C-alpha positions in Angstrom: 7.8 -12.6 13.4 9.5 -10.4 10.9 8.8 -7.6 8.0 9.4 -7.2 5.0 9.3 -3.4 3.9 8.5 -1.4 0.3 9.3 1.6 0.4 8.4 4.5 -2.1 6.0 2.1 -4.9 4.6 4.5 -7.0 0.7 3.5 -7.4 -1.7 5.5 -9.9 -5.4 6.2 -8.3 -8.0 8.2 -9.3 -8.2 9.9 -6.0 -9.3 13.5 -4.5 -12.1 15.6 -3.2 -11.6 18.5 -5.4 -12.8 18.1 -8.9 -9.8 19.3 -11.1 -8.4 15.9 -8.7 -10.8 13.2 -10.6 -10.1 14.1 -13.9 -7.0 12.2 -14.1 -5.3 9.5 -11.5 -2.6 10.6 -9.2 1.0 9.2 -8.9 0.9 8.4 -4.9 4.1 7.1 -3.4 3.2 4.1 -0.6 5.3 2.5 1.8 4.3 -0.6 3.3 5.2 -2.8 6.2 3.5 -6.2 6.4 4.8 -8.7 9.4 4.6 -12.4 8.7 5.8 -15.5 10.0 8.9 -15.7 7.4 10.9 -18.5 9.8 9.9 -21.3 7.2 11.9 -19.4 4.1 14.8 -18.2 6.3 15.3 -22.1 6.9 14.4 -23.5 2.9 15.6 -20.2 1.0 12.4 -20.7 -1.4 10.3 -18.0 -2.8 6.8 -19.7 -1.7 8.1 -20.1 1.5 8.0 -16.0 2.0 5.5 -13.3 0.6 6.8 -12.7 -2.6 7.1 -9.0 -2.3 7.0 -8.8 -6.0 3.7 -10.1 -6.2 2.6 -8.0 -3.0 3.5 -4.6 -4.7 2.1 -5.6 -8.2 -1.4 -6.4 -6.1 -1.1 -2.9 -4.2 -0.8 -1.2 -7.6 -3.4 -3.1 -9.1 -5.8 -2.2 -6.2 -4.9 1.2 -6.4 -5.5 1.7 -10.1 -9.1 0.0 -9.8 -10.1 2.2 -6.8 -11.6 6.0 -7.0 -11.6 7.5 -3.2 -11.9 10.8 -2.7 -10.0 10.1 0.4 -6.2 8.8 1.1 -7.8 7.1 4.7 -10.7 5.1 2.8 -8.0 4.2 -0.1 -5.7 2.9 2.7 -8.2 0.9 4.5 -9.7 -0.5 1.5 -6.1 -1.3 0.4 -5.1 -2.9 4.0 -7.8 -5.3 3.8 -7.2 -6.3 0.6 -4.2 -7.4 1.4 -4.8 -9.2 4.5 -7.4 -11.4 2.5 -4.9 -12.4 -0.5 -1.4 -13.0 1.1 -0.3 -14.9 4.6 0.5 -11.7 6.9 -0.3 -10.5 10.2 -0.6 -7.0 9.8 0.3 -4.3 7.4 0.9 -0.2 7.9 0.6 1.6 4.9 1.3 4.9 4.8 0.2 6.8 1.5 1.9 10.0 0.6 0.2 12.5 -2.2 2.6 14.6 -3.0 1.9 18.3 -4.1 -1.0 19.0 -2.9 -0.7 21.8 -0.4 1.0 25.0 -1.7 3.3 25.2 1.5 4.0 21.5 1.7 6.0 18.8 -0.3 3.3 16.6 0.5 0.5 15.2 2.8 0.9 11.4 3.9 -1.7 9.2 5.9 -0.7 6.0 7.6 -3.5 3.6 8.2 -2.4 -0.1 9.9 -4.6 -3.5 9.9 -3.8 -6.7 11.5 -5.1 -9.7 11.7 
């Protein structure tokens, strides 16, 4: 089993509990780790035999843009399961970082994992 990691993917989403958070989308940072069998891609050197990470990133950004959740946990759960349905992967770990939400912290990060 191999891994593909995407780090610091910017995803705009309507997220938050407070009224002031729900007036416009927030830019979140996603770190995505997926596991999949990439053995065929190692031999063929063909993108059709791997998980196209550009398509994965675009899919996650689209899912985030269409979402409207209060909690990062709920957003992460929804995106993890959407990715599992769309791509031939075994598991996904998604770390969602919401910058500048606490006055004395740079960011808050929630990590959600899901697998087949």
